[in-house]
PDB file as gemmi writes it, atoms N, CA and C in Angstrom:
CRYST1    1.000    1.000    1.000  90.00  90.00  90.00 P 1                      
ATOM      1  N   MET A   1     307.826 288.955  16.679  1.00  0.00           N  
ATOM      2  CA  MET A   1     307.296 288.526  15.674  1.00  0.00           C  
ATOM      3  C   MET A   1     306.725 286.783  16.138  1.00  0.00           C  
ATOM      4  N   LEU A   2     305.541 286.419  14.828  1.00  0.00           N  
ATOM      5  CA  LEU A   2     305.227 285.309  15.413  1.00  0.00           C  
ATOM      6  C   LEU A   2     306.357 284.567  14.170  1.00  0.00           C  
ATOM      7  N   SER A   3     306.857 283.440  14.163  1.00  0.00           N  
ATOM      8  CA  SER A   3     306.826 282.261  13.191  1.00  0.00           C  
ATOM      9  C   SER A   3     306.481 282.280  12.465  1.00  0.00           C  
ATOM     10  N   ASP A   4     307.039 281.974  11.442  1.00  0.00           N  
ATOM     11  CA  ASP A   4     305.991 282.094  10.240  1.00  0.00           C  
ATOM     12  C   ASP A   4     304.844 280.662  10.382  1.00  0.00           C  
ATOM     13  N   LYS A   5     305.185 279.232  10.803  1.00  0.00           N  
ATOM     14  CA  LYS A   5     304.516 278.242  11.282  1.00  0.00           C  
ATOM     15  C   LYS A   5     303.318 278.775  11.918  1.00  0.00           C  
ATOM     16  N   LEU A   6     303.686 279.590  13.282  1.00  0.00           N  
ATOM     17  CA  LEU A   6     302.480 279.773  14.180  1.00  0.00           C  
ATOM     18  C   LEU A   6     301.594 280.995  13.355  1.00  0.00           C  
ATOM     19  N   ARG A   7     302.188 281.778  12.767  1.00  0.00           N  
ATOM     20  CA  ARG A   7     301.581 282.801  11.647  1.00  0.00           C  
ATOM     21  C   ARG A   7     300.258 282.085  10.620  1.00  0.00           C  
ATOM     22  N   GLU A   8     301.046 281.200  10.207  1.00  0.00           N  
ATOM     23  CA  GLU A   8     300.132 280.262   9.165  1.00  0.00           C  
ATOM     24  C   GLU A   8     298.892 279.435   9.706  1.00  0.00           C  
ATOM     25  N   ALA A   9     299.302 279.110  10.910  1.00  0.00           N  
ATOM     26  CA  ALA A   9     298.511 278.258  11.601  1.00  0.00           C  
ATOM     27  C   ALA A   9     297.467 279.090  12.264  1.00  0.00           C  
ATOM     28  N   LEU A  10     297.761 280.312  12.651  1.00  0.00           N  
ATOM     29  CA  LEU A  10     296.577 280.902  13.053  1.00  0.00           C  
ATOM     30  C   LEU A  10     295.376 281.704  11.974  1.00  0.00           C  
ATOM     31  N   ILE A  11     296.181 281.984  10.994  1.00  0.00           N  
ATOM     32  CA  ILE A  11     295.211 282.566   9.545  1.00  0.00           C  
ATOM     33  C   ILE A  11     294.263 281.203   9.441  1.00  0.00           C  
ATOM     34  N   ASP A  12     294.866 280.481   9.017  1.00  0.00           N  
ATOM     35  CA  ASP A  12     294.437 279.253   8.526  1.00  0.00           C  
ATOM     36  C   ASP A  12     293.178 278.864  10.084  1.00  0.00           C  
ATOM     37  N   GLN A  13     293.662 278.866  11.081  1.00  0.00           N  
ATOM     38  CA  GLN A  13     292.283 278.835  11.835  1.00  0.00           C  
ATOM     39  C   GLN A  13     291.122 279.862  11.679  1.00  0.00           C  
ATOM     40  N   MET A  14     291.554 281.551  11.440  1.00  0.00           N  
ATOM     41  CA  MET A  14     291.014 282.388  11.322  1.00  0.00           C  
ATOM     42  C   MET A  14     290.047 282.210  10.464  1.00  0.00           C  
ATOM     43  N   ASN A  15     290.443 281.796   9.373  1.00  0.00           N  
ATOM     44  CA  ASN A  15     289.447 281.354   7.864  1.00  0.00           C  
ATOM     45  C   ASN A  15     288.632 279.980   8.145  1.00  0.00           C  
ATOM     46  N   TYR A  16     289.534 279.131   9.106  1.00  0.00           N  
ATOM     47  CA  TYR A  16     288.326 278.133   9.282  1.00  0.00           C  
ATOM     48  C   TYR A  16     287.112 278.070  10.161  1.00  0.00           C  
ATOM     49  N   GLU A  17     287.356 279.382  11.013  1.00  0.00           N  
ATOM     50  CA  GLU A  17     286.193 280.039  11.846  1.00  0.00           C  
ATOM     51  C   GLU A  17     285.428 280.360  10.897  1.00  0.00           C  
ATOM     52  N   PHE A  18     285.790 281.375  10.031  1.00  0.00           N  
ATOM     53  CA  PHE A  18     284.836 282.028   9.282  1.00  0.00           C  
ATOM     54  C   PHE A  18     283.924 281.044   8.797  1.00  0.00           C  
ATOM     55  N   TYR A  19     284.626 280.098   7.743  1.00  0.00           N  
ATOM     56  CA  TYR A  19     283.542 278.552   7.266  1.00  0.00           C  
ATOM     57  C   TYR A  19     282.808 278.122   8.103  1.00  0.00           C  
ATOM     58  N   SER A  20     283.500 277.939   9.674  1.00  0.00           N  
ATOM     59  CA  SER A  20     282.498 277.448  10.286  1.00  0.00           C  
ATOM     60  C   SER A  20     280.857 278.390  10.826  1.00  0.00           C  
ATOM     61  N   ALA A  21     281.568 279.774  10.865  1.00  0.00           N  
ATOM     62  CA  ALA A  21     280.278 280.729  10.663  1.00  0.00           C  
ATOM     63  C   ALA A  21     279.177 280.427   9.453  1.00  0.00           C  
ATOM     64  N   HIS A  22     279.563 280.333   8.155  1.00  0.00           N  
ATOM     65  CA  HIS A  22     279.044 279.825   6.911  1.00  0.00           C  
ATOM     66  C   HIS A  22     278.326 278.734   7.133  1.00  0.00           C  
ATOM     67  N   THR A  23     279.096 277.743   7.344  1.00  0.00           N  
ATOM     68  CA  THR A  23     278.402 276.319   7.698  1.00  0.00           C  
ATOM     69  C   THR A  23     277.241 276.185   8.454  1.00  0.00           C  
ATOM     70  N   TYR A  24     277.143 277.026   9.743  1.00  0.00           N  
ATOM     71  CA  TYR A  24     276.473 276.960  10.501  1.00  0.00           C  
ATOM     72  C   TYR A  24     274.673 278.229  10.039  1.00  0.00           C  
ATOM     73  N   ILE A  25     275.452 278.634   9.317  1.00  0.00           N  
ATOM     74  CA  ILE A  25     274.264 279.600   8.818  1.00  0.00           C  
ATOM     75  C   ILE A  25     273.503 278.678   7.391  1.00  0.00           C  
ATOM     76  N   ALA A  26     274.419 277.784   6.995  1.00  0.00           N  
ATOM     77  CA  ALA A  26     273.781 276.600   6.049  1.00  0.00           C  
ATOM     78  C   ALA A  26     273.104 275.864   7.038  1.00  0.00           C  
ATOM     79  N   MET A  27     273.473 275.276   7.855  1.00  0.00           N  
ATOM     80  CA  MET A  27     272.431 274.698   9.105  1.00  0.00           C  
ATOM     81  C   MET A  27     271.008 275.545   9.162  1.00  0.00           C  
ATOM     82  N   ALA A  28     271.135 276.979   9.653  1.00  0.00           N  
ATOM     83  CA  ALA A  28     270.055 277.573  10.255  1.00  0.00           C  
ATOM     84  C   ALA A  28     269.358 277.746   8.759  1.00  0.00           C  
ATOM     85  N   SER A  29     269.700 277.805   7.605  1.00  0.00           N  
ATOM     86  CA  SER A  29     269.129 277.794   6.826  1.00  0.00           C  
ATOM     87  C   SER A  29     267.923 276.409   6.581  1.00  0.00           C  
ATOM     88  N   TYR A  30     268.665 275.096   6.582  1.00  0.00           N  
ATOM     89  CA  TYR A  30     267.788 274.288   6.581  1.00  0.00           C  
ATOM     90  C   TYR A  30     266.931 274.200   7.137  1.00  0.00           C  
ATOM     91  N   CYS A  31     266.945 274.270   8.734  1.00  0.00           N  
ATOM     92  CA  CYS A  31     265.868 274.527   9.608  1.00  0.00           C  
ATOM     93  C   CYS A  31     264.780 275.565   9.378  1.00  0.00           C  
ATOM     94  N   SER A  32     265.238 276.624   8.865  1.00  0.00           N  
ATOM     95  CA  SER A  32     264.337 277.620   8.332  1.00  0.00           C  
ATOM     96  C   SER A  32     263.413 277.353   7.326  1.00  0.00           C  
ATOM     97  N   ALA A  33     264.103 276.397   6.213  1.00  0.00           N  
ATOM     98  CA  ALA A  33     263.087 276.026   5.244  1.00  0.00           C  
ATOM     99  C   ALA A  33     262.113 274.638   5.737  1.00  0.00           C  
ATOM    100  N   GLU A  34     262.822 273.914   6.737  1.00  0.00           N  
ATOM    101  CA  GLU A  34     262.095 273.004   7.536  1.00  0.00           C  
ATOM    102  C   GLU A  34     260.800 273.471   8.276  1.00  0.00           C  
ATOM    103  N   SER A  35     261.033 274.617   8.682  1.00  0.00           N  
ATOM    104  CA  SER A  35     260.094 275.259  10.059  1.00  0.00           C  
ATOM    105  C   SER A  35     260.604 274.748  11.170  1.00  0.00           C  
ATOM    106  N   TYR A  36     261.779 274.612  11.557  1.00  0.00           N  
ATOM    107  CA  TYR A  36     262.391 274.393  13.168  1.00  0.00           C  
ATOM    108  C   TYR A  36     263.060 275.815  13.170  1.00  0.00           C  
ATOM    109  N   ASP A  37     262.099 276.759  13.558  1.00  0.00           N  
ATOM    110  CA  ASP A  37     262.577 277.936  13.718  1.00  0.00           C  
ATOM    111  C   ASP A  37     263.529 278.087  14.904  1.00  0.00           C  
ATOM    112  N   GLY A  38     263.224 277.484  16.368  1.00  0.00           N  
ATOM    113  CA  GLY A  38     264.041 277.755  17.396  1.00  0.00           C  
ATOM    114  C   GLY A  38     265.734 276.701  16.591  1.00  0.00           C  
ATOM    115  N   PHE A  39     265.353 275.677  16.123  1.00  0.00           N  
ATOM    116  CA  PHE A  39     266.716 275.199  15.817  1.00  0.00           C  
ATOM    117  C   PHE A  39     267.520 276.054  14.842  1.00  0.00           C  
ATOM    118  N   ALA A  40     266.861 276.836  14.154  1.00  0.00           N  
ATOM    119  CA  ALA A  40     267.773 277.892  12.885  1.00  0.00           C  
ATOM    120  C   ALA A  40     268.305 278.965  13.697  1.00  0.00           C  
ATOM    121  N   ASN A  41     267.425 279.344  14.646  1.00  0.00           N  
ATOM    122  CA  ASN A  41     267.983 280.434  15.864  1.00  0.00           C  
ATOM    123  C   ASN A  41     268.978 280.128  16.571  1.00  0.00           C  
ATOM    124  N   PHE A  42     269.040 279.040  16.979  1.00  0.00           N  
ATOM    125  CA  PHE A  42     270.531 278.080  17.439  1.00  0.00           C  
ATOM    126  C   PHE A  42     271.868 277.982  16.691  1.00  0.00           C  
ATOM    127  N   PHE A  43     271.545 277.598  15.089  1.00  0.00           N  
ATOM    128  CA  PHE A  43     272.435 277.350  14.437  1.00  0.00           C  
ATOM    129  C   PHE A  43     273.082 278.926  14.292  1.00  0.00           C  
ATOM    130  N   LEU A  44     272.029 279.614  14.079  1.00  0.00           N  
ATOM    131  CA  LEU A  44     272.355 281.214  13.514  1.00  0.00           C  
ATOM    132  C   LEU A  44     273.368 281.696  15.078  1.00  0.00           C  
ATOM    133  N   MET A  45     272.885 281.492  16.116  1.00  0.00           N  
ATOM    134  CA  MET A  45     273.539 281.999  17.616  1.00  0.00           C  
ATOM    135  C   MET A  45     274.715 281.704  17.596  1.00  0.00           C  
ATOM    136  N   GLN A  46     275.009 280.070  17.119  1.00  0.00           N  
ATOM    137  CA  GLN A  46     276.354 279.472  16.740  1.00  0.00           C  
ATOM    138  C   GLN A  46     277.273 280.431  15.592  1.00  0.00           C  
ATOM    139  N   ALA A  47     276.709 280.617  14.561  1.00  0.00           N  
ATOM    140  CA  ALA A  47     277.699 281.498  13.479  1.00  0.00           C  
ATOM    141  C   ALA A  47     277.881 282.467  13.975  1.00  0.00           C  
ATOM    142  N   GLU A  48     277.198 282.800  14.892  1.00  0.00           N  
ATOM    143  CA  GLU A  48     278.142 284.586  15.426  1.00  0.00           C  
ATOM    144  C   GLU A  48     278.944 283.986  15.892  1.00  0.00           C  
ATOM    145  N   GLU A  49     279.050 283.028  17.346  1.00  0.00           N  
ATOM    146  CA  GLU A  49     280.348 282.822  17.884  1.00  0.00           C  
ATOM    147  C   GLU A  49     281.086 282.264  16.689  1.00  0.00           C  
ATOM    148  N   GLU A  50     281.448 281.727  15.869  1.00  0.00           N  
ATOM    149  CA  GLU A  50     282.218 281.373  15.026  1.00  0.00           C  
ATOM    150  C   GLU A  50     282.955 282.770  14.554  1.00  0.00           C  
ATOM    151  N   ARG A  51     282.039 283.394  13.767  1.00  0.00           N  
ATOM    152  CA  ARG A  51     282.423 284.752  13.655  1.00  0.00           C  
ATOM    153  C   ARG A  51     283.070 285.542  14.806  1.00  0.00           C  
ATOM    154  N   PHE A  52     282.798 285.179  15.765  1.00  0.00           N  
ATOM    155  CA  PHE A  52     283.622 286.381  17.048  1.00  0.00           C  
ATOM    156  C   PHE A  52     284.855 285.943  17.240  1.00  0.00           C  
ATOM    157  N   HIS A  53     284.718 284.721  17.334  1.00  0.00           N  
ATOM    158  CA  HIS A  53     286.130 283.597  17.318  1.00  0.00           C  
ATOM    159  C   HIS A  53     287.319 283.728  15.965  1.00  0.00           C  
ATOM    160  N   ALA A  54     286.818 284.170  14.973  1.00  0.00           N  
ATOM    161  CA  ALA A  54     287.640 284.509  13.904  1.00  0.00           C  
ATOM    162  C   ALA A  54     288.326 285.872  13.750  1.00  0.00           C  
ATOM    163  N   MET A  55     287.263 286.808  14.553  1.00  0.00           N  
ATOM    164  CA  MET A  55     287.254 288.334  14.555  1.00  0.00           C  
ATOM    165  C   MET A  55     288.508 288.409  15.826  1.00  0.00           C  
ATOM    166  N   LYS A  56     288.673 287.689  16.758  1.00  0.00           N  
ATOM    167  CA  LYS A  56     289.644 287.489  18.011  1.00  0.00           C  
ATOM    168  C   LYS A  56     290.798 287.159  17.054  1.00  0.00           C  
ATOM    169  N   MET A  57     290.780 286.241  16.318  1.00  0.00           N  
ATOM    170  CA  MET A  57     292.264 285.904  15.835  1.00  0.00           C  
ATOM    171  C   MET A  57     292.737 286.947  14.758  1.00  0.00           C  
ATOM    172  N   TYR A  58     291.697 287.519  14.204  1.00  0.00           N  
ATOM    173  CA  TYR A  58     291.907 288.366  12.970  1.00  0.00           C  
ATOM    174  C   TYR A  58     292.801 289.641  13.747  1.00  0.00           C  
ATOM    175  N   ASN A  59     292.154 290.420  14.839  1.00  0.00           N  
ATOM    176  CA  ASN A  59     292.702 291.211  15.941  1.00  0.00           C  
ATOM    177  C   ASN A  59     294.118 290.933  16.643  1.00  0.00           C  
ATOM    178  N   TYR A  60     294.132 289.712  16.959  1.00  0.00           N  
ATOM    179  CA  TYR A  60     295.097 289.384  17.119  1.00  0.00           C  
ATOM    180  C   TYR A  60     296.221 289.043  16.724  1.00  0.00           C  
ATOM    181  N   LEU A  61     296.087 288.454  15.291  1.00  0.00           N  
ATOM    182  CA  LEU A  61     297.420 288.718  14.449  1.00  0.00           C  
ATOM    183  C   LEU A  61     297.721 290.340  14.078  1.00  0.00           C  
ATOM    184  N   HIS A  62     296.670 291.254  14.163  1.00  0.00           N  
ATOM    185  CA  HIS A  62     296.854 292.606  13.831  1.00  0.00           C  
ATOM    186  C   HIS A  62     298.000 293.104  14.769  1.00  0.00           C  
ATOM    187  N   ASP A  63     297.322 293.212  16.232  1.00  0.00           N  
ATOM    188  CA  ASP A  63     297.996 293.288  17.549  1.00  0.00           C  
ATOM    189  C   ASP A  63     299.160 292.986  17.348  1.00  0.00           C  
ATOM    190  N   ARG A  64     299.762 291.747  16.866  1.00  0.00           N  
ATOM    191  CA  ARG A  64     301.154 291.084  16.901  1.00  0.00           C  
ATOM    192  C   ARG A  64     301.822 291.945  15.549  1.00  0.00           C  
ATOM    193  N   GLY A  65     301.519 292.265  15.093  1.00  0.00           N  
ATOM    194  CA  GLY A  65     302.093 293.165  13.255  1.00  0.00           C  
ATOM    195  C   GLY A  65     301.691 292.428  12.642  1.00  0.00           C  
ATOM    196  N   GLU A  66     300.750 291.598  12.312  1.00  0.00           N  
ATOM    197  CA  GLU A  66     300.891 290.385  11.330  1.00  0.00           C  
ATOM    198  C   GLU A  66     299.819 291.416  10.480  1.00  0.00           C  
ATOM    199  N   HIS A  67     299.991 290.494   9.167  1.00  0.00           N  
ATOM    200  CA  HIS A  67     298.485 290.725   8.330  1.00  0.00           C  
ATOM    201  C   HIS A  67     298.008 289.263   8.371  1.00  0.00           C  
ATOM    202  N   ALA A  68     296.447 289.699   8.767  1.00  0.00           N  
ATOM    203  CA  ALA A  68     295.709 288.892   8.430  1.00  0.00           C  
ATOM    204  C   ALA A  68     295.343 288.226   6.608  1.00  0.00           C  
ATOM    205  N   ILE A  69     295.728 287.543   6.464  1.00  0.00           N  
ATOM    206  CA  ILE A  69     294.946 286.877   5.454  1.00  0.00           C  
ATOM    207  C   ILE A  69     293.680 286.528   5.304  1.00  0.00           C  
ATOM    208  N   VAL A  70     292.984 286.853   4.787  1.00  0.00           N  
ATOM    209  CA  VAL A  70     291.516 286.344   4.431  1.00  0.00           C  
ATOM    210  C   VAL A  70     291.031 285.540   3.022  1.00  0.00           C  
ATOM    211  N   ALA A  71     291.030 284.312   3.203  1.00  0.00           N  
ATOM    212  CA  ALA A  71     290.817 283.511   2.125  1.00  0.00           C  
ATOM    213  C   ALA A  71     289.576 283.083   1.837  1.00  0.00           C  
ATOM    214  N   GLY A  72     289.236 282.255   0.663  1.00  0.00           N  
ATOM    215  CA  GLY A  72     287.958 282.433   0.288  1.00  0.00           C  
ATOM    216  C   GLY A  72     287.881 280.732   1.292  1.00  0.00           C  
ATOM    217  N   PHE A  73     286.752 279.893   0.947  1.00  0.00           N  
ATOM    218  CA  PHE A  73     286.449 278.379   1.128  1.00  0.00           C  
ATOM    219  C   PHE A  73     285.838 277.732   0.074  1.00  0.00           C  
ATOM    220  N   GLU A  74     285.421 276.552   0.460  1.00  0.00           N  
ATOM    221  CA  GLU A  74     284.579 275.545  -0.272  1.00  0.00           C  
ATOM    222  C   GLU A  74     283.273 275.517   0.157  1.00  0.00           C  
ATOM    223  N   HIS A  75     282.525 275.675  -0.585  1.00  0.00           N  
ATOM    224  CA  HIS A  75     280.893 275.894   0.116  1.00  0.00           C  
ATOM    225  C   HIS A  75     280.528 274.659   1.219  1.00  0.00           C  
ATOM    226  N   PRO A  76     279.939 275.617   2.101  1.00  0.00           N  
ATOM    227  CA  PRO A  76     279.754 274.645   2.917  1.00  0.00           C  
ATOM    228  C   PRO A  76     278.252 273.412   2.477  1.00  0.00           C  
ATOM    229  N   ASN A  77     278.264 272.602   3.309  1.00  0.00           N  
ATOM    230  CA  ASN A  77     276.603 271.285   3.014  1.00  0.00           C  
ATOM    231  C   ASN A  77     276.085 272.185   3.308  1.00  0.00           C  
ATOM    232  N   ASN A  78     275.100 272.400   2.125  1.00  0.00           N  
ATOM    233  CA  ASN A  78     273.474 272.827   2.311  1.00  0.00           C  
ATOM    234  C   ASN A  78     272.499 272.013   2.628  1.00  0.00           C  
ATOM    235  N   SER A  79     272.728 270.690   2.666  1.00  0.00           N  
ATOM    236  CA  SER A  79     271.706 269.431   2.229  1.00  0.00           C  
ATOM    237  C   SER A  79     271.846 268.506   3.529  1.00  0.00           C  
ATOM    238  N   PHE A  80     270.845 268.310   3.965  1.00  0.00           N  
ATOM    239  CA  PHE A  80     270.681 267.720   5.429  1.00  0.00           C  
ATOM    240  C   PHE A  80     269.407 266.626   5.072  1.00  0.00           C  
ATOM    241  N   GLU A  81     269.469 265.122   5.749  1.00  0.00           N  
ATOM    242  CA  GLU A  81     268.606 264.358   5.565  1.00  0.00           C  
ATOM    243  C   GLU A  81     267.345 264.418   6.533  1.00  0.00           C  
ATOM    244  N   HIS A  82     267.447 264.774   7.676  1.00  0.00           N  
ATOM    245  CA  HIS A  82     266.883 265.968   8.696  1.00  0.00           C  
ATOM    246  C   HIS A  82     267.412 265.954   9.582  1.00  0.00           C  
ATOM    247  N   VAL A  83     266.559 267.029  10.742  1.00  0.00           N  
ATOM    248  CA  VAL A  83     266.960 267.866  11.588  1.00  0.00           C  
ATOM    249  C   VAL A  83     268.261 267.347  12.373  1.00  0.00           C  
ATOM    250  N   LEU A  84     267.957 265.782  12.578  1.00  0.00           N  
ATOM    251  CA  LEU A  84     268.817 265.299  13.596  1.00  0.00           C  
ATOM    252  C   LEU A  84     270.161 265.372  12.754  1.00  0.00           C  
ATOM    253  N   ASP A  85     270.223 264.712  11.512  1.00  0.00           N  
ATOM    254  CA  ASP A  85     271.720 264.854  10.213  1.00  0.00           C  
ATOM    255  C   ASP A  85     272.633 266.229  10.466  1.00  0.00           C  
ATOM    256  N   ALA A  86     271.889 267.629  10.388  1.00  0.00           N  
ATOM    257  CA  ALA A  86     272.293 268.472  10.683  1.00  0.00           C  
ATOM    258  C   ALA A  86     272.665 268.747  12.143  1.00  0.00           C  
ATOM    259  N   PHE A  87     272.568 268.281  13.074  1.00  0.00           N  
ATOM    260  CA  PHE A  87     273.558 267.973  14.654  1.00  0.00           C  
ATOM    261  C   PHE A  87     273.972 267.038  14.249  1.00  0.00           C  
ATOM    262  N   GLU A  88     273.943 266.301  13.959  1.00  0.00           N  
ATOM    263  CA  GLU A  88     275.095 265.171  13.693  1.00  0.00           C  
ATOM    264  C   GLU A  88     276.695 266.136  13.220  1.00  0.00           C  
ATOM    265  N   LYS A  89     275.984 266.569  11.934  1.00  0.00           N  
ATOM    266  CA  LYS A  89     276.875 267.066  11.506  1.00  0.00           C  
ATOM    267  C   LYS A  89     277.606 268.055  11.815  1.00  0.00           C  
ATOM    268  N   ALA A  90     277.094 269.306  13.085  1.00  0.00           N  
ATOM    269  CA  ALA A  90     277.635 270.514  13.942  1.00  0.00           C  
ATOM    270  C   ALA A  90     278.458 269.361  14.947  1.00  0.00           C  
ATOM    271  N   LEU A  91     278.280 268.654  15.505  1.00  0.00           N  
ATOM    272  CA  LEU A  91     278.542 267.784  16.488  1.00  0.00           C  
ATOM    273  C   LEU A  91     280.077 267.783  16.368  1.00  0.00           C  
ATOM    274  N   GLU A  92     280.398 266.921  14.760  1.00  0.00           N  
ATOM    275  CA  GLU A  92     281.420 266.734  13.939  1.00  0.00           C  
ATOM    276  C   GLU A  92     282.431 267.945  13.494  1.00  0.00           C  
ATOM    277  N   HIS A  93     281.376 269.058  13.163  1.00  0.00           N  
ATOM    278  CA  HIS A  93     282.020 269.587  13.051  1.00  0.00           C  
ATOM    279  C   HIS A  93     282.858 270.144  14.490  1.00  0.00           C  
ATOM    280  N   GLU A  94     282.300 270.711  15.034  1.00  0.00           N  
ATOM    281  CA  GLU A  94     282.487 271.291  16.463  1.00  0.00           C  
ATOM    282  C   GLU A  94     283.960 270.008  17.060  1.00  0.00           C  
ATOM    283  N   LYS A  95     284.033 268.850  16.769  1.00  0.00           N  
ATOM    284  CA  LYS A  95     285.498 267.592  16.867  1.00  0.00           C  
ATOM    285  C   LYS A  95     286.222 268.124  16.341  1.00  0.00           C  
ATOM    286  N   GLU A  96     285.676 268.781  15.002  1.00  0.00           N  
ATOM    287  CA  GLU A  96     287.126 269.124  14.214  1.00  0.00           C  
ATOM    288  C   GLU A  96     287.442 270.268  14.599  1.00  0.00           C  
ATOM    289  N   VAL A  97     286.724 271.134  14.916  1.00  0.00           N  
ATOM    290  CA  VAL A  97     287.551 272.672  15.443  1.00  0.00           C  
ATOM    291  C   VAL A  97     288.360 272.796  16.682  1.00  0.00           C  
ATOM    292  N   THR A  98     287.828 271.775  17.741  1.00  0.00           N  
ATOM    293  CA  THR A  98     288.422 271.663  19.219  1.00  0.00           C  
ATOM    294  C   THR A  98     290.008 270.694  18.179  1.00  0.00           C  
ATOM    295  N   LYS A  99     289.899 270.089  17.720  1.00  0.00           N  
ATOM    296  CA  LYS A  99     291.422 269.493  17.488  1.00  0.00           C  
ATOM    297  C   LYS A  99     292.190 270.172  16.960  1.00  0.00           C  
ATOM    298  N   ARG A 100     291.656 271.345  15.746  1.00  0.00           N  
ATOM    299  CA  ARG A 100     292.680 272.346  15.222  1.00  0.00           C  
ATOM    300  C   ARG A 100     293.139 273.494  16.219  1.00  0.00           C  
ATOM    301  N   ILE A 101     292.282 273.542  17.480  1.00  0.00           N  
ATOM    302  CA  ILE A 101     292.599 274.567  18.215  1.00  0.00           C  
ATOM    303  C   ILE A 101     293.641 274.013  19.189  1.00  0.00           C  
ATOM    304  N   TYR A 102     293.845 272.852  19.435  1.00  0.00           N  
ATOM    305  CA  TYR A 102     294.558 272.200  20.045  1.00  0.00           C  
ATOM    306  C   TYR A 102     295.780 271.881  19.347  1.00  0.00           C  
ATOM    307  N   HIS A 103     295.648 271.817  18.164  1.00  0.00           N  
ATOM    308  CA  HIS A 103     296.887 271.769  17.481  1.00  0.00           C  
ATOM    309  C   HIS A 103     297.595 273.268  17.459  1.00  0.00           C  
ATOM    310  N   LEU A 104     296.610 274.094  17.394  1.00  0.00           N  
ATOM    311  CA  LEU A 104     297.103 275.475  17.357  1.00  0.00           C  
ATOM    312  C   LEU A 104     298.065 275.504  18.788  1.00  0.00           C  
ATOM    313  N   SER A 105     297.460 275.238  19.449  1.00  0.00           N  
ATOM    314  CA  SER A 105     298.014 275.746  21.244  1.00  0.00           C  
ATOM    315  C   SER A 105     299.274 274.706  21.445  1.00  0.00           C  
ATOM    316  N   ASP A 106     299.425 273.581  20.473  1.00  0.00           N  
ATOM    317  CA  ASP A 106     301.063 272.675  20.454  1.00  0.00           C  
ATOM    318  C   ASP A 106     301.473 272.997  19.910  1.00  0.00           C  
ATOM    319  N   ILE A 107     301.361 274.108  19.066  1.00  0.00           N  
ATOM    320  CA  ILE A 107     302.723 274.942  18.313  1.00  0.00           C  
ATOM    321  C   ILE A 107     302.867 275.794  19.135  1.00  0.00           C  
ATOM    322  N   ALA A 108     302.379 276.603  20.004  1.00  0.00           N  
ATOM    323  CA  ALA A 108     302.294 277.893  20.445  1.00  0.00           C  
ATOM    324  C   ALA A 108     303.220 277.288  21.813  1.00  0.00           C  
ATOM    325  N   TRP A 109     302.978 276.165  22.233  1.00  0.00           N  
ATOM    326  CA  TRP A 109     303.938 275.664  23.104  1.00  0.00           C  
ATOM    327  C   TRP A 109     305.283 275.040  22.644  1.00  0.00           C  
ATOM    328  N   ASP A 110     305.060 274.724  21.585  1.00  0.00           N  
ATOM    329  CA  ASP A 110     306.311 273.883  21.042  1.00  0.00           C  
ATOM    330  C   ASP A 110     307.394 275.098  21.069  1.00  0.00           C  
ATOM    331  N   GLU A 111     306.476 276.617  20.298  1.00  0.00           N  
ATOM    332  CA  GLU A 111     307.748 277.499  20.418  1.00  0.00           C  
ATOM    333  C   GLU A 111     307.999 277.998  21.493  1.00  0.00           C  
ATOM    334  N   ARG A 112     307.221 277.919  22.537  1.00  0.00           N  
ATOM    335  CA  ARG A 112     306.915 278.733  23.704  1.00  0.00           C  
ATOM    336  C   ARG A 112     306.295 280.353  23.663  1.00  0.00           C  
ATOM    337  N   GLU A 113     305.882 280.464  22.452  1.00  0.00           N  
ATOM    338  CA  GLU A 113     304.902 281.739  22.733  1.00  0.00           C  
ATOM    339  C   GLU A 113     303.803 282.135  23.322  1.00  0.00           C  
ATOM    340  N   HIS A 114     304.388 282.670  24.345  1.00  0.00           N  
ATOM    341  CA  HIS A 114     303.278 282.917  25.942  1.00  0.00           C  
ATOM    342  C   HIS A 114     302.316 283.901  25.247  1.00  0.00           C  
ATOM    343  N   ALA A 115     302.755 284.762  24.556  1.00  0.00           N  
ATOM    344  CA  ALA A 115     301.307 285.427  24.007  1.00  0.00           C  
ATOM    345  C   ALA A 115     300.353 284.859  23.511  1.00  0.00           C  
ATOM    346  N   THR A 116     300.952 283.878  22.615  1.00  0.00           N  
ATOM    347  CA  THR A 116     300.176 283.021  21.804  1.00  0.00           C  
ATOM    348  C   THR A 116     298.709 282.009  22.578  1.00  0.00           C  
ATOM    349  N   ILE A 117     300.120 281.622  23.449  1.00  0.00           N  
ATOM    350  CA  ILE A 117     299.298 280.501  24.783  1.00  0.00           C  
ATOM    351  C   ILE A 117     297.923 281.178  25.408  1.00  0.00           C  
ATOM    352  N   THR A 118     298.556 282.112  26.128  1.00  0.00           N  
ATOM    353  CA  THR A 118     297.412 282.770  26.730  1.00  0.00           C  
ATOM    354  C   THR A 118     296.647 283.173  25.651  1.00  0.00           C  
ATOM    355  N   PHE A 119     296.582 283.916  25.100  1.00  0.00           N  
ATOM    356  CA  PHE A 119     295.341 284.390  23.920  1.00  0.00           C  
ATOM    357  C   PHE A 119     294.568 283.650  23.809  1.00  0.00           C  
TER     358      PHE A 119                                                      
END                                                                             
């Protein structure tokens, strides 16, 4: 079994990955509205990748006998000044995702939770 701390961190990250998918869909919608179809497609692919990450965590939690609690989240930003603004916000978002994954890894290392470290 996972510790409460690690389980909650994994659930939190799973939900953040779902939020990330919505964030990228909002960016794609902005790009579509501005006729930047290639950029819209890029963001839609990013959204799919984030959803894939969320589902990996969902499956991992269930494989470990845990209940993956799905939570709501705040609305993603839907307004951008220009296409570069969308990409700058995407970069900042990716930096936050990376920081959060590192934090999750730190918890797993501290707890010597080898299955989660490998995951």
